[in-house]
C-alpha positions in Angstrom: 188.7 130.7 114.2 186.5 130.6 117.3 187.5 128.8 120.5 185.3 128.2 123.4 186.3 126.9 126.8 183.5 125.0 128.6 182.3 126.6 131.7 183.6 124.8 134.8 180.0 124.2 136.0 179.1 122.6 132.7 182.1 120.3 132.8 181.0 119.2 136.3 177.4 118.7 135.2 178.7 116.5 132.2 180.8 114.5 134.6 177.9 113.9 137.0 175.5 113.1 134.2 177.9 110.6 132.7 178.3 108.9 136.1 174.6 108.7 136.6 174.0 107.5 133.0 176.6 104.7 133.5 175.1 103.7 136.9 171.6 103.5 135.4 172.8 101.5 132.5 174.7 99.1 134.8 171.5 98.4 136.7 169.6 97.7 133.5 167.5 100.8 133.3 167.0 103.0 130.2 169.2 105.9 131.3 167.8 108.6 129.1 164.2 107.9 130.2 165.2 107.8 133.8 167.1 111.0 133.6 164.3 112.8 131.8 161.8 111.5 134.4 164.0 113.0 137.1 164.4 116.3 135.3 160.7 116.7 134.7 159.5 115.6 138.2 162.6 116.2 140.4 161.6 112.8 142.0 164.9 111.2 143.0 163.5 107.7 142.8 164.0 107.8 139.0 167.8 107.6 139.8 169.4 104.5 141.3 171.5 104.7 144.4 174.1 102.5 142.7 177.5 104.3 142.6 176.0 107.2 144.6 174.2 108.3 141.4 171.1 109.7 143.3 173.2 111.9 145.5 175.3 113.1 142.6 172.4 114.1 140.4 170.8 116.1 143.3 173.9 118.4 143.1 172.9 119.6 139.7 170.5 122.6 139.5 167.8 121.5 137.0 167.4 124.9 135.4 171.2 125.2 134.8 171.1 121.7 133.4 168.3 122.5 131.0 170.1 125.7 129.9 173.3 123.8 129.2 171.4 121.1 127.3 169.6 123.6 125.1 172.8 125.5 124.5 174.6 122.3 123.5 171.8 121.2 121.3 171.7 124.5 119.4 175.5 124.9 119.2 177.0 125.2 115.8 
């Protein structure tokens, strides 16, 4: 049996992304499209200021986020 404990940084990224996703959804945006736009361009205007989402997402390193996303996508 294999157990894995999520890295503390990944847990924090997930918390931030969830908060940002919820804020975007509350404001009527397509959260996935907006977050992808931000990741690709690093333009903070893709993210609403609602619930401090813009400040929160800027705390995430984009390279680390992409690594975590690919790792998660390819996980067993």
